[in-house]
DOKOLTOR-772997 format. One record per atom (N, C-alpha, C, O, CB): residue in one letter; chain; atom name; x, y, z. Coordinates in steps of 0.1 Angstrom, whole numbers. Glycine has a CB too. Example, Ala and Ser with C-alpha at 12.3 -4.5 7.8 and 13.67 -1.06 7.14 Angstrom:
REM DOKOLTOR-772997
['a','A','N',[132,-57,78]] ['a','A','CA',[123,-45,78]] ['a','A','C',[132,-33,78]] ['a','A','O',[142,-33,85]] ['a','A','CB',[113,-45,90]] ['s','A','N',[128,-22,71]] ['s','A','CA',[137,-11,71]] ['s','A','C',[129,0,79]] ['s','A','O',[134,11,80]] ['s','A','CB',[141,-6,57]] 
END
This chain:
REM DOKOLTOR-772997
['m','A','N',[-1055,625,848]] ['m','A','CA',[-1052,624,862]] ['m','A','C',[-1063,615,868]] ['m','A','O',[-1075,618,866]] ['m','A','CB',[-1052,638,869]] ['a','A','N',[-1059,604,875]] ['a','A','CA',[-1068,595,881]] ['a','A','C',[-1074,601,893]] ['a','A','O',[-1067,607,901]] ['a','A','CB',[-1062,581,883]] ['t','A','N',[-1086,598,895]] ['t','A','CA',[-1093,603,908]] ['t','A','C',[-1093,592,918]] ['t','A','O',[-1095,580,914]] ['t','A','CB',[-1107,608,905]] ['q','A','N',[-1091,595,930]] ['q','A','CA',[-1092,585,941]] ['q','A','C',[-1106,584,945]] ['q','A','O',[-1114,593,945]] ['q','A','CB',[-1083,590,953]] ['p','A','N',[-1110,572,949]] ['p','A','CA',[-1124,570,954]] ['p','A','C',[-1125,578,967]] ['p','A','O',[-1116,579,975]] ['p','A','CB',[-1127,555,956]] ['a','A','N',[-1137,583,968]] ['a','A','CA',[-1140,591,981]] ['a','A','C',[-1140,582,993]] ['a','A','O',[-1147,571,992]] ['a','A','CB',[-1153,599,979]] ['q','A','N',[-1134,586,1003]] ['q','A','CA',[-1134,578,1015]] ['q','A','C',[-1142,586,1026]] ['q','A','O',[-1138,596,1030]] ['q','A','CB',[-1120,574,1020]] ['f','A','N',[-1153,580,1029]] ['f','A','CA',[-1162,587,1039]] ['f','A','C',[-1159,582,1053]] ['f','A','O',[-1162,570,1055]] ['f','A','CB',[-1177,586,1035]] ['p','A','N',[-1155,590,1062]] ['p','A','CA',[-1152,585,1075]] ['p','A','C',[-1165,582,1082]] ['p','A','O',[-1175,589,1081]] ['p','A','CB',[-1145,596,1083]] ['r','A','N',[-1165,571,1089]] ['r','A','CA',[-1177,567,1097]] ['r','A','C',[-1176,573,1111]] ['r','A','O',[-1166,579,1114]] ['r','A','CB',[-1178,551,1098]] ['e','A','N',[-1186,571,1118]] ['e','A','CA',[-1186,577,1132]] ['e','A','C',[-1175,571,1140]] ['e','A','O',[-1169,578,1149]] ['e','A','CB',[-1199,574,1139]] ['d','A','N',[-1171,559,1138]] ['d','A','CA',[-1160,553,1146]] ['d','A','C',[-1146,555,1140]] ['d','A','O',[-1137,550,1146]] ['d','A','CB',[-1163,538,1148]] ['g','A','N',[-1146,563,1130]] ['g','A','CA',[-1133,566,1124]] ['g','A','C',[-1128,557,1113]] ['g','A','O',[-1118,560,1107]] ['g','A','CB',[-1123,567,1134]] ['a','A','N',[-1135,546,1110]] ['a','A','CA',[-1131,537,1099]] ['a','A','C',[-1136,542,1086]] ['a','A','O',[-1147,547,1084]] ['a','A','CB',[-1137,523,1102]] ['t','A','N',[-1127,541,1076]] ['t','A','CA',[-1131,545,1062]] ['t','A','C',[-1136,533,1054]] ['t','A','O',[-1134,521,1059]] ['t','A','CB',[-1119,551,1055]] ['t','A','N',[-1142,535,1043]] ['t','A','CA',[-1148,525,1035]] ['t','A','C',[-1136,516,1030]] ['t','A','O',[-1137,503,1030]] ['t','A','CB',[-1155,530,1023]] ['l','A','N',[-1125,522,1026]] ['l','A','CA',[-1114,514,1021]] ['l','A','C',[-1108,506,1033]] ['l','A','O',[-1103,495,1031]] ['l','A','CB',[-1103,524,1016]] ['g','A','N',[-1108,512,1045]] ['g','A','CA',[-1103,504,1056]] ['g','A','C',[-1111,493,1060]] ['g','A','O',[-1106,482,1063]] ['g','A','CB',[-1102,514,1068]] ['l','A','N',[-1124,494,1058]] ['l','A','CA',[-1134,483,1061]] ['l','A','C',[-1132,472,1051]] ['l','A','O',[-1132,460,1054]] ['l','A','CB',[-1148,488,1061]] ['i','A','N',[-1130,476,1038]] ['i','A','CA',[-1128,466,1028]] ['i','A','C',[-1115,458,1030]] ['i','A','O',[-1114,446,1029]] ['i','A','CB',[-1128,472,1013]] ['r','A','N',[-1104,466,1034]] ['r','A','CA',[-1091,459,1037]] ['r','A','C',[-1093,450,1049]] ['r','A','O',[-1088,439,1048]] ['r','A','CB',[-1081,470,1040]] ['h','A','N',[-1100,454,1059]] ['h','A','CA',[-1103,446,1071]] ['h','A','C',[-1110,433,1067]] ['h','A','O',[-1108,422,1071]] ['h','A','CB',[-1110,453,1082]] ['l','A','N',[-1120,435,1058]] ['l','A','CA',[-1128,423,1053]] ['l','A','C',[-1119,414,1046]] ['l','A','O',[-1121,401,1048]] ['l','A','CB',[-1140,428,1044]] ['m','A','N',[-1111,418,1037]] ['m','A','CA',[-1102,410,1030]] ['m','A','C',[-1092,402,1039]] ['m','A','O',[-1090,390,1037]] ['m','A','CB',[-1094,418,1019]] ['e','A','N',[-1087,409,1049]] ['e','A','CA',[-1078,402,1059]] ['e','A','C',[-1086,391,1066]] ['e','A','O',[-1081,380,1069]] ['e','A','CB',[-1073,412,1069]] ['d','A','N',[-1098,394,1070]] ['d','A','CA',[-1107,384,1077]] ['d','A','C',[-1110,372,1068]] ['d','A','O',[-1109,361,1073]] ['d','A','CB',[-1120,391,1082]] ['l','A','N',[-1112,375,1055]] ['l','A','CA',[-1115,364,1046]] ['l','A','C',[-1102,355,1044]] ['l','A','O',[-1103,343,1044]] ['l','A','CB',[-1119,369,1033]] ['a','A','N',[-1091,361,1044]] ['a','A','CA',[-1078,354,1042]] ['a','A','C',[-1076,346,1055]] ['a','A','O',[-1072,334,1054]] ['a','A','CB',[-1066,363,1040]] ['t','A','N',[-1078,351,1067]] ['t','A','CA',[-1077,344,1079]] ['t','A','C',[-1086,332,1080]] ['t','A','O',[-1083,321,1084]] ['t','A','CB',[-1079,353,1091]] ['l','A','N',[-1099,335,1076]] ['l','A','CA',[-1109,324,1076]] ['l','A','C',[-1105,313,1067]] ['l','A','O',[-1106,301,1070]] ['l','A','CB',[-1123,330,1072]] ['f','A','N',[-1100,316,1055]] ['f','A','CA',[-1095,306,1045]] ['f','A','C',[-1084,298,1051]] ['f','A','O',[-1084,286,1050]] ['f','A','CB',[-1091,313,1032]] ['r','A','N',[-1074,305,1057]] ['r','A','CA',[-1063,297,1063]] ['r','A','C',[-1067,288,1074]] ['r','A','O',[-1063,277,1075]] ['r','A','CB',[-1052,307,1069]] ['q','A','N',[-1077,293,1082]] ['q','A','CA',[-1082,284,1093]] ['q','A','C',[-1090,272,1088]] ['q','A','O',[-1089,261,1093]] ['q','A','CB',[-1091,293,1102]] ['e','A','N',[-1097,275,1077]] ['e','A','CA',[-1105,263,1071]] ['e','A','C',[-1095,253,1065]] ['e','A','O',[-1098,241,1066]] ['e','A','CB',[-1115,269,1060]] ['m','A','N',[-1085,258,1059]] ['m','A','CA',[-1075,249,1053]] ['m','A','C',[-1068,241,1064]] ['m','A','O',[-1065,229,1063]] ['m','A','CB',[-1064,256,1045]] ['a','A','N',[-1065,247,1076]] ['a','A','CA',[-1058,240,1087]] ['a','A','C',[-1068,230,1092]] ['a','A','O',[-1063,219,1096]] ['a','A','CB',[-1054,250,1098]] ['l','A','N',[-1080,233,1094]] ['l','A','CA',[-1090,224,1098]] ['l','A','C',[-1092,212,1089]] ['l','A','O',[-1092,200,1093]] ['l','A','CB',[-1104,230,1100]] ['a','A','N',[-1092,214,1076]] ['a','A','CA',[-1092,204,1066]] ['a','A','C',[-1080,194,1067]] ['a','A','O',[-1082,182,1066]] ['a','A','CB',[-1094,209,1052]] ['r','A','N',[-1068,200,1069]] ['r','A','CA',[-1056,192,1070]] ['r','A','C',[-1057,183,1083]] ['r','A','O',[-1054,171,1082]] ['r','A','CB',[-1044,201,1071]] ['v','A','N',[-1062,188,1094]] ['v','A','CA',[-1063,180,1106]] ['v','A','C',[-1074,169,1104]] ['v','A','O',[-1071,158,1108]] ['v','A','CB',[-1068,189,1118]] ['e','A','N',[-1085,172,1098]] ['e','A','CA',[-1095,162,1095]] ['e','A','C',[-1090,151,1086]] ['e','A','O',[-1093,139,1088]] ['e','A','CB',[-1108,169,1090]] ['i','A','N',[-1083,155,1076]] ['i','A','CA',[-1078,145,1066]] ['i','A','C',[-1067,136,1073]] ['i','A','O',[-1067,124,1071]] ['i','A','CB',[-1072,152,1054]] ['s','A','N',[-1059,143,1081]] ['s','A','CA',[-1049,135,1089]] ['s','A','C',[-1055,125,1098]] ['s','A','O',[-1051,113,1099]] ['s','A','CB',[-1040,145,1097]] ['d','A','N',[-1065,129,1105]] ['d','A','CA',[-1073,120,1114]] ['d','A','C',[-1079,108,1106]] ['d','A','O',[-1078,97,1110]] ['d','A','CB',[-1083,127,1122]] ['a','A','N',[-1085,112,1095]] ['a','A','CA',[-1091,101,1087]] ['a','A','C',[-1081,91,1081]] ['a','A','O',[-1083,79,1081]] ['a','A','CB',[-1099,108,1075]] ['l','A','N',[-1069,96,1077]] ['l','A','CA',[-1059,88,1072]] ['l','A','C',[-1054,78,1083]] ['l','A','O',[-1051,67,1081]] ['l','A','CB',[-1047,96,1066]] ['e','A','N',[-1053,83,1095]] ['e','A','CA',[-1048,75,1107]] ['e','A','C',[-1058,64,1109]] ['e','A','O',[-1054,52,1111]] ['e','A','CB',[-1047,83,1119]] ['r','A','N',[-1071,67,1109]] ['r','A','CA',[-1081,57,1111]] ['r','A','C',[-1082,47,1099]] ['r','A','O',[-1083,35,1101]] ['r','A','CB',[-1095,63,1112]] ['i','A','N',[-1080,52,1087]] ['i','A','CA',[-1079,43,1075]] ['i','A','C',[-1067,33,1076]] ['i','A','O',[-1068,21,1073]] ['i','A','CB',[-1079,51,1062]] ['t','A','N',[-1056,39,1080]] ['t','A','CA',[-1044,30,1082]] ['t','A','C',[-1046,19,1092]] ['t','A','O',[-1042,8,1090]] ['t','A','CB',[-1032,39,1086]] ['a','A','N',[-1052,23,1103]] ['a','A','CA',[-1055,13,1113]] ['a','A','C',[-1065,2,1108]] ['a','A','O',[-1063,-10,1111]] ['a','A','CB',[-1060,19,1126]] ['g','A','N',[-1075,7,1101]] ['g','A','CA',[-1084,-2,1095]] ['g','A','C',[-1078,-12,1085]] ['g','A','O',[-1081,-23,1084]] ['g','A','CB',[-1095,6,1088]] ['v','A','N',[-1069,-6,1076]] ['v','A','CA',[-1062,-15,1066]] ['v','A','C',[-1054,-25,1073]] ['v','A','O',[-1054,-37,1069]] ['v','A','CB',[-1053,-6,1057]] ['g','A','N',[-1047,-22,1084]] ['g','A','CA',[-1040,-32,1092]] ['g','A','C',[-1048,-43,1097]] ['g','A','O',[-1045,-54,1097]] ['g','A','CB',[-1032,-25,1103]] ['s','A','N',[-1060,-39,1103]] ['s','A','CA',[-1069,-49,1108]] ['s','A','C',[-1075,-58,1097]] ['s','A','O',[-1076,-70,1099]] ['s','A','CB',[-1081,-42,1115]] ['i','A','N',[-1078,-52,1085]] ['i','A','CA',[-1083,-59,1074]] ['i','A','C',[-1072,-70,1069]] ['i','A','O',[-1075,-81,1067]] ['i','A','CB',[-1087,-50,1062]] ['a','A','N',[-1060,-65,1068]] ['a','A','CA',[-1049,-74,1064]] ['a','A','C',[-1047,-86,1074]] ['a','A','O',[-1046,-97,1070]] ['a','A','CB',[-1036,-67,1063]] ['t','A','N',[-1047,-83,1087]] ['t','A','CA',[-1046,-93,1097]] ['t','A','C',[-1058,-103,1096]] ['t','A','O',[-1056,-115,1096]] ['t','A','CB',[-1045,-87,1111]] ['g','A','N',[-1070,-98,1095]] ['g','A','CA',[-1082,-106,1094]] ['g','A','C',[-1082,-115,1081]] ['g','A','O',[-1085,-126,1082]] ['g','A','CB',[-1094,-97,1094]] ['a','A','N',[-1077,-109,1070]] ['a','A','CA',[-1077,-117,1058]] ['a','A','C',[-1066,-128,1059]] ['a','A','O',[-1069,-139,1054]] ['a','A','CB',[-1073,-107,1046]] ['f','A','N',[-1055,-125,1065]] ['f','A','CA',[-1045,-135,1067]] ['f','A','C',[-1050,-147,1075]] ['f','A','O',[-1049,-159,1072]] ['f','A','CB',[-1032,-130,1073]] ['l','A','N',[-1056,-143,1086]] ['l','A','CA',[-1062,-154,1095]] ['l','A','C',[-1073,-161,1089]] ['l','A','O',[-1075,-173,1091]] ['l','A','CB',[-1067,-147,1108]] ['l','A','N',[-1081,-154,1081]] ['l','A','CA',[-1092,-161,1074]] ['l','A','C',[-1087,-171,1064]] ['l','A','O',[-1092,-182,1062]] ['l','A','CB',[-1101,-151,1067]] ['l','A','N',[-1076,-167,1057]] ['l','A','CA',[-1070,-176,1047]] ['l','A','C',[-1064,-188,1054]] ['l','A','O',[-1066,-200,1050]] ['l','A','CB',[-1059,-169,1039]] ['a','A','N',[-1058,-186,1066]] ['a','A','CA',[-1052,-197,1073]] ['a','A','C',[-1063,-207,1078]] ['a','A','O',[-1062,-219,1077]] ['a','A','CB',[-1044,-192,1086]] ['g','A','N',[-1074,-201,1082]] ['g','A','CA',[-1086,-209,1087]] ['g','A','C',[-1092,-217,1075]] ['g','A','O',[-1096,-229,1076]] ['g','A','CB',[-1097,-201,1093]] ['l','A','N',[-1092,-211,1063]] ['l','A','CA',[-1098,-218,1052]] ['l','A','C',[-1089,-230,1048]] ['l','A','O',[-1093,-240,1044]] ['l','A','CB',[-1099,-208,1040]] ['m','A','N',[-1076,-228,1049]] ['m','A','CA',[-1066,-238,1046]] ['m','A','C',[-1068,-250,1055]] ['m','A','O',[-1068,-262,1051]] ['m','A','CB',[-1052,-233,1047]] ['v','A','N',[-1070,-247,1068]] ['v','A','CA',[-1072,-258,1078]] ['v','A','C',[-1086,-265,1075]] ['v','A','O',[-1086,-278,1075]] ['v','A','CB',[-1073,-252,1092]] ['l','A','N',[-1096,-258,1071]] ['l','A','CA',[-1109,-264,1067]] ['l','A','C',[-1107,-273,1055]] ['l','A','O',[-1113,-284,1054]] ['l','A','CB',[-1119,-254,1065]] ['l','A','N',[-1100,-268,1045]] ['l','A','CA',[-1098,-276,1033]] ['l','A','C',[-1090,-289,1036]] ['l','A','O',[-1093,-300,1031]] ['l','A','CB',[-1090,-268,1022]] ['a','A','N',[-1080,-288,1045]] ['a','A','CA',[-1072,-300,1049]] ['a','A','C',[-1081,-309,1057]] ['a','A','O',[-1080,-322,1055]] ['a','A','CB',[-1060,-296,1058]] ['s','A','N',[-1090,-304,1065]] ['s','A','CA',[-1099,-313,1072]] ['s','A','C',[-1109,-320,1062]] ['s','A','O',[-1113,-331,1064]] ['s','A','CB',[-1107,-306,1083]] ['a','A','N',[-1113,-313,1052]] ['a','A','CA',[-1122,-319,1042]] ['a','A','C',[-1115,-330,1035]] ['a','A','O',[-1120,-341,1032]] ['a','A','CB',[-1127,-308,1032]] ['v','A','N',[-1102,-328,1031]] ['v','A','CA',[-1094,-338,1025]] ['v','A','C',[-1093,-350,1034]] ['v','A','O',[-1095,-362,1030]] ['v','A','CB',[-1080,-333,1021]] ['l','A','N',[-1089,-348,1047]] ['l','A','CA',[-1088,-359,1056]] ['l','A','C',[-1101,-366,1058]] ['l','A','O',[-1101,-379,1060]] ['l','A','CB',[-1083,-354,1070]] ['g','A','N',[-1112,-359,1059]] ['g','A','CA',[-1125,-365,1060]] ['g','A','C',[-1129,-374,1049]] ['g','A','O',[-1134,-385,1050]] ['g','A','CB',[-1136,-355,1062]] ['l','A','N',[-1126,-369,1037]] ['l','A','CA',[-1129,-377,1025]] ['l','A','C',[-1119,-389,1023]] ['l','A','O',[-1123,-399,1018]] ['l','A','CB',[-1128,-369,1012]] ['a','A','N',[-1107,-388,1029]] ['a','A','CA',[-1097,-398,1028]] ['a','A','C',[-1102,-411,1036]] ['a','A','O',[-1096,-422,1034]] ['a','A','CB',[-1084,-394,1033]] ['i','A','N',[-1111,-409,1045]] ['i','A','CA',[-1117,-420,1052]] ['i','A','C',[-1124,-430,1043]] ['i','A','O',[-1124,-442,1045]] ['i','A','CB',[-1126,-416,1064]] ['i','A','N',[-1131,-424,1033]] ['i','A','CA',[-1140,-433,1025]] ['i','A','C',[-1134,-435,1011]] ['i','A','O',[-1139,-443,1003]] ['i','A','CB',[-1153,-426,1023]] ['m','A','N',[-1123,-428,1008]] ['m','A','CA',[-1116,-430,994]] ['m','A','C',[-1101,-428,996]] ['m','A','O',[-1096,-425,1006]] ['m','A','CB',[-1122,-420,984]] ['a','A','N',[-1094,-430,985]] ['a','A','CA',[-1080,-429,985]] ['a','A','C',[-1076,-414,988]] ['a','A','O',[-1083,-405,983]] ['a','A','CB',[-1074,-433,971]] ['p','A','N',[-1066,-412,996]] ['p','A','CA',[-1062,-398,1000]] ['p','A','C',[-1059,-389,988]] ['p','A','O',[-1063,-377,988]] ['p','A','CB',[-1050,-398,1009]] ['w','A','N',[-1053,-394,977]] ['w','A','CA',[-1050,-386,966]] ['w','A','C',[-1063,-382,959]] ['w','A','O',[-1064,-371,954]] ['w','A','CB',[-1041,-394,956]] ['l','A','N',[-1073,-391,958]] ['l','A','CA',[-1086,-388,952]] ['l','A','C',[-1093,-377,960]] ['l','A','O',[-1100,-368,955]] ['l','A','CB',[-1094,-401,950]] ['a','A','N',[-1093,-379,973]] ['a','A','CA',[-1099,-369,982]] ['a','A','C',[-1093,-355,980]] ['a','A','O',[-1100,-345,979]] ['a','A','CB',[-1098,-373,997]] ['a','A','N',[-1080,-354,979]] ['a','A','CA',[-1073,-341,977]] ['a','A','C',[-1076,-336,963]] ['a','A','O',[-1078,-324,962]] ['a','A','CB',[-1058,-343,978]] ['l','A','N',[-1077,-345,953]] ['l','A','CA',[-1081,-340,940]] ['l','A','C',[-1095,-334,939]] ['l','A','O',[-1097,-324,933]] ['l','A','CB',[-1080,-352,930]] ['i','A','N',[-1104,-341,946]] ['i','A','CA',[-1118,-336,946]] ['i','A','C',[-1119,-323,953]] ['i','A','O',[-1126,-314,948]] ['i','A','CB',[-1128,-347,953]] ['v','A','N',[-1113,-322,964]] ['v','A','CA',[-1114,-309,972]] ['v','A','C',[-1107,-298,964]] ['v','A','O',[-1112,-287,963]] ['v','A','CB',[-1107,-310,986]] ['g','A','N',[-1096,-301,957]] ['g','A','CA',[-1089,-291,949]] ['g','A','C',[-1097,-286,937]] ['g','A','O',[-1097,-274,934]] ['g','A','CB',[-1076,-297,945]] ['v','A','N',[-1103,-296,931]] ['v','A','CA',[-1112,-292,919]] ['v','A','C',[-1123,-284,923]] ['v','A','O',[-1127,-274,917]] ['v','A','CB',[-1116,-305,912]] ['v','A','N',[-1130,-287,934]] ['v','A','CA',[-1142,-280,938]] ['v','A','C',[-1138,-266,943]] ['v','A','O',[-1144,-256,939]] ['v','A','CB',[-1149,-287,950]] ['v','A','N',[-1127,-264,950]] ['v','A','CA',[-1123,-251,955]] ['v','A','C',[-1118,-243,943]] ['v','A','O',[-1121,-231,942]] ['v','A','CB',[-1111,-252,965]] ['s','A','N',[-1111,-249,933]] ['s','A','CA',[-1106,-242,921]] ['s','A','C',[-1118,-237,913]] ['s','A','O',[-1118,-226,907]] ['s','A','CB',[-1097,-251,913]] ['a','A','N',[-1129,-245,912]] ['a','A','CA',[-1140,-241,904]] ['a','A','C',[-1147,-229,911]] ['a','A','O',[-1151,-220,904]] ['a','A','CB',[-1150,-253,903]] ['i','A','N',[-1149,-230,924]] ['i','A','CA',[-1155,-219,931]] ['i','A','C',[-1147,-206,929]] ['i','A','O',[-1152,-195,927]] ['i','A','CB',[-1156,-222,946]] ['g','A','N',[-1133,-207,930]] ['g','A','CA',[-1125,-196,928]] ['g','A','C',[-1126,-190,914]] ['g','A','O',[-1126,-178,912]] ['g','A','CB',[-1110,-199,931]] ['a','A','N',[-1127,-199,904]] ['a','A','CA',[-1128,-194,890]] ['a','A','C',[-1141,-187,888]] ['a','A','O',[-1141,-177,881]] ['a','A','CB',[-1127,-206,880]] ['i','A','N',[-1152,-192,894]] ['i','A','CA',[-1165,-185,892]] ['i','A','C',[-1164,-171,899]] ['i','A','O',[-1169,-162,893]] ['i','A','CB',[-1176,-194,899]] ['a','A','N',[-1158,-171,911]] ['a','A','CA',[-1157,-158,918]] ['a','A','C',[-1149,-148,910]] ['a','A','O',[-1152,-136,909]] ['a','A','CB',[-1151,-160,932]] ['l','A','N',[-1138,-153,904]] ['l','A','CA',[-1129,-144,896]] ['l','A','C',[-1137,-139,883]] ['l','A','O',[-1135,-128,880]] ['l','A','CB',[-1117,-152,892]] ['a','A','N',[-1144,-148,877]] ['a','A','CA',[-1151,-144,865]] ['a','A','C',[-1162,-133,868]] ['a','A','O',[-1164,-124,861]] ['a','A','CB',[-1158,-156,858]] ['v','A','N',[-1169,-135,879]] ['v','A','CA',[-1179,-125,883]] ['v','A','C',[-1172,-112,886]] ['v','A','O',[-1178,-102,882]] ['v','A','CB',[-1187,-130,896]] ['g','A','N',[-1161,-112,893]] ['g','A','CA',[-1154,-100,896]] ['g','A','C',[-1149,-93,884]] ['g','A','O',[-1151,-80,882]] ['g','A','CB',[-1143,-102,905]] ['l','A','N',[-1143,-100,874]] ['l','A','CA',[-1138,-94,862]] ['l','A','C',[-1150,-88,854]] ['l','A','O',[-1148,-78,847]] ['l','A','CB',[-1131,-104,854]] ['k','A','N',[-1161,-95,854]] ['k','A','CA',[-1173,-90,846]] ['k','A','C',[-1177,-77,852]] ['k','A','O',[-1181,-67,845]] ['k','A','CB',[-1184,-100,846]] ['a','A','N',[-1178,-76,865]] ['a','A','CA',[-1182,-64,872]] ['a','A','C',[-1172,-52,869]] ['a','A','O',[-1177,-41,867]] ['a','A','CB',[-1183,-66,887]] ['i','A','N',[-1159,-55,869]] ['i','A','CA',[-1149,-45,866]] ['i','A','C',[-1151,-40,851]] ['i','A','O',[-1151,-28,849]] ['i','A','CB',[-1135,-50,868]] ['r','A','N',[-1152,-49,842]] ['r','A','CA',[-1154,-45,828]] ['r','A','C',[-1166,-37,826]] ['r','A','O',[-1166,-27,818]] ['r','A','CB',[-1154,-58,819]] ['s','A','N',[-1177,-41,833]] ['s','A','CA',[-1190,-33,832]] ['s','A','C',[-1188,-19,837]] ['s','A','O',[-1193,-10,831]] ['s','A','CB',[-1201,-40,840]] ['a','A','N',[-1181,-17,848]] ['a','A','CA',[-1179,-4,854]] ['a','A','C',[-1170,4,845]] ['a','A','O',[-1172,16,843]] ['a','A','CB',[-1173,-5,868]] ['a','A','N',[-1160,-2,839]] ['a','A','CA',[-1151,5,830]] ['a','A','C',[-1158,10,817]] ['a','A','O',[-1156,21,812]] ['a','A','CB',[-1139,-4,826]] ['g','A','N',[-1167,2,812]] ['g','A','CA',[-1175,6,801]] ['g','A','C',[-1184,18,803]] ['g','A','O',[-1186,26,795]] ['g','A','CB',[-1183,-6,796]] ['k','A','N',[-1189,18,815]] ['k','A','CA',[-1198,30,819]] ['k','A','C',[-1190,43,819]] ['k','A','O',[-1195,53,815]] ['k','A','CB',[-1205,27,832]] ['t','A','N',[-1178,42,825]] ['t','A','CA',[-1170,55,825]] ['t','A','C',[-1166,59,811]] ['t','A','O',[-1165,71,809]] ['t','A','CB',[-1158,53,834]] ['q','A','N',[-1163,49,803]] ['q','A','CA',[-1160,53,789]] ['q','A','C',[-1171,60,782]] ['q','A','O',[-1170,69,774]] ['q','A','CB',[-1155,41,781]] ['r','A','N',[-1183,54,784]] ['r','A','CA',[-1195,60,778]] ['r','A','C',[-1197,75,783]] ['r','A','O',[-1201,83,775]] ['r','A','CB',[-1208,52,781]] ['s','A','N',[-1195,77,796]] ['s','A','CA',[-1196,90,801]] ['s','A','C',[-1186,100,795]] ['s','A','O',[-1189,111,792]] ['s','A','CB',[-1195,90,817]] ['a','A','N',[-1174,95,794]] ['a','A','CA',[-1163,103,788]] ['a','A','C',[-1167,107,773]] ['a','A','O',[-1165,118,769]] ['a','A','CB',[-1150,96,788]] ['e','A','N',[-1172,97,766]] ['e','A','CA',[-1176,100,752]] ['e','A','C',[-1188,110,752]] ['e','A','O',[-1188,119,743]] ['e','A','CB',[-1180,87,745]] ['s','A','N',[-1197,108,761]] ['s','A','CA',[-1208,118,761]] ['s','A','C',[-1204,132,765]] ['s','A','O',[-1209,142,759]] ['s','A','CB',[-1219,113,772]] ['l','A','N',[-1194,133,774]] ['l','A','CA',[-1189,146,777]] ['l','A','C',[-1182,153,765]] ['l','A','O',[-1183,165,763]] ['l','A','CB',[-1179,145,789]] ['k','A','N',[-1175,145,757]] ['k','A','CA',[-1168,150,745]] ['k','A','C',[-1178,155,735]] ['k','A','O',[-1177,165,729]] ['k','A','CB',[-1159,139,739]] ['r','A','N',[-1189,147,733]] ['r','A','CA',[-1200,152,724]] ['r','A','C',[-1206,164,729]] ['r','A','O',[-1209,173,721]] ['r','A','CB',[-1211,141,723]] ['d','A','N',[-1209,166,742]] ['d','A','CA',[-1214,178,748]] ['d','A','C',[-1205,190,745]] ['d','A','O',[-1210,201,742]] ['d','A','CB',[-1217,176,763]] ['k','A','N',[-1192,188,747]] ['k','A','CA',[-1183,198,745]] ['k','A','C',[-1183,203,730]] ['k','A','O',[-1183,215,727]] ['k','A','CB',[-1168,194,749]] ['e','A','N',[-1183,193,721]] ['e','A','CA',[-1184,197,707]] ['e','A','C',[-1196,204,703]] ['e','A','O',[-1196,214,696]] ['e','A','CB',[-1183,184,698]] ['v','A','N',[-1208,200,709]] ['v','A','CA',[-1220,207,706]] ['v','A','C',[-1219,222,712]] ['v','A','O',[-1224,231,705]] ['v','A','CB',[-1232,200,712]] ['l','A','N',[-1214,223,724]] ['l','A','CA',[-1213,237,729]] ['l','A','C',[-1204,245,722]] ['l','A','O',[-1207,257,719]] ['l','A','CB',[-1208,236,744]] ['t','A','N',[-1192,240,717]] ['t','A','CA',[-1183,248,710]] ['t','A','C',[-1188,252,696]] ['t','A','O',[-1186,263,691]] ['t','A','CB',[-1169,241,708]] ['r','A','N',[-1196,243,690]] ['r','A','CA',[-1203,247,677]] ['r','A','C',[-1213,257,679]] ['r','A','O',[-1215,266,671]] ['r','A','CB',[-1209,234,671]] ['s','A','N',[-1221,256,690]] ['s','A','CA',[-1232,266,692]] ['s','A','C',[-1227,279,696]] ['s','A','O',[-1233,290,693]] ['s','A','CB',[-1241,261,703]] ['l','A','N',[-1215,280,702]] ['l','A','CA',[-1209,293,706]] ['l','A','C',[-1202,300,695]] ['l','A','O',[-1199,312,695]] ['l','A','CB',[-1200,291,718]] ['s','A','N',[-1197,292,685]] ['s','A','CA',[-1190,298,674]] ['s','A','C',[-1199,303,663]] ['s','A','O',[-1194,309,653]] ['s','A','CB',[-1180,289,668]] 
END
């Protein structure tokens, strides 16, 4: 026969079991409120990020258009002292070289970062193996 825990009434009439039940209800309410607050904060952050992405896209498009105009003016400026086709060729080669260098630098940075995460994953696997061997 199982025995019930003793419930000692307090001066205000609350029992220990009642206080624990009330504590659990308060914790559940607190958790629900914290989750609601987190949802609101995430929603606000996403709205700001969306607006920021729109501004970035607009700015990038306008910046690209401005760069095209500047490149056209460079071609026209060089066309004063040389053949227009040669001016366009020179500007195209210079811009392509700068783009290729920027692309190479970016790819190198990405490969470097990917290598670091792979090393971390391998290190974690080794740590797991060591722990499982030591626990067995």
